[in-house]
C-alpha positions as CSV (number, residue, x, y, z in Angstrom):
1,M,35.7,-22.9,52.6
2,I,35.6,-23.2,56.4
3,G,37.0,-26.4,57.3
4,L,40.0,-28.3,58.6
5,I,42.6,-30.4,56.8
6,V,44.7,-32.8,58.9
7,E,47.7,-34.7,57.3
8,Y,49.5,-37.4,59.2
9,D,51.6,-40.2,58.3
10,G,50.8,-39.9,54.5
11,K,47.0,-39.8,55.1
12,K,44.7,-36.8,54.7
13,L,41.4,-36.0,56.4
14,I,39.2,-33.1,55.6
15,Y,36.3,-31.9,57.8
16,S,34.2,-29.6,55.7
17,S,32.5,-27.5,58.4
18,D,29.5,-25.3,57.3
19,I,29.8,-25.3,53.6
20,E,26.0,-26.2,53.0
21,G,26.3,-29.4,51.1
22,P,28.5,-28.2,49.3
23,Q,26.3,-26.1,46.9
24,I,29.2,-23.9,45.8
25,E,31.3,-25.4,43.0
26,D,34.6,-23.8,44.1
27,Y,34.3,-25.7,47.5
28,A,33.7,-29.0,45.6
29,E,36.8,-28.4,43.3
30,E,38.9,-27.5,46.5
31,I,38.0,-30.9,48.1
32,I,38.6,-32.9,44.9
33,R,41.9,-31.2,44.6
34,E,42.9,-32.1,48.0
35,N,41.9,-35.7,47.4
36,P,41.4,-36.7,51.0
37,D,41.5,-40.3,52.4
38,I,38.8,-39.5,54.8
39,L,36.1,-36.9,54.1
40,I,33.6,-35.6,56.7
41,L,31.2,-33.6,54.7
42,D,28.5,-31.5,56.0
43,G,24.9,-32.0,54.7
44,F,22.5,-29.8,52.7
45,P,20.6,-27.5,55.3
46,T,17.1,-29.0,54.3
47,Y,15.7,-27.2,57.4
48,L,16.0,-24.0,55.4
49,F,14.3,-25.4,52.3
50,G,11.7,-22.9,51.2
51,K,12.9,-20.0,53.4
52,M,16.4,-19.4,52.2
53,I,17.2,-22.4,50.1
54,N,15.5,-23.7,46.9
55,R,15.6,-26.7,44.6
56,I,18.2,-25.1,42.5
57,N,20.6,-24.9,45.6
58,M,19.7,-28.4,46.5
59,K,20.4,-29.7,42.9
60,R,23.7,-28.0,42.9
61,A,24.7,-29.5,46.3
62,K,23.8,-33.0,45.1
63,N,25.7,-32.6,41.8
64,N,28.7,-31.4,43.7
65,I,28.7,-34.1,46.1
66,T,28.5,-36.5,43.3
67,R,31.5,-34.9,41.7
68,I,33.6,-35.0,45.0
69,V,32.8,-38.7,45.3
70,K,33.9,-39.4,41.8
71,G,36.8,-37.0,41.7
72,A,38.3,-37.6,45.0
73,Y,37.8,-41.3,45.5
74,I,37.7,-43.0,42.1
75,Q,41.3,-43.0,40.9
76,P,42.1,-44.0,37.3
């Protein structure tokens, strides 16, 4: 993952630069594991849809974003 993690005064911010959604499960898992207080998550590259990106990639990104929100922000 190319990104930035900043920790200060017990708070954590993640800026997830250029991970395309995230459409890769390992990136989603890393974000969940880091459990940020603030997350700046890049979006899915819809401008590449039909050229380099397909519906499967878009669905993976959507599912991973849902997992991130549930895993990183909803604490038991």
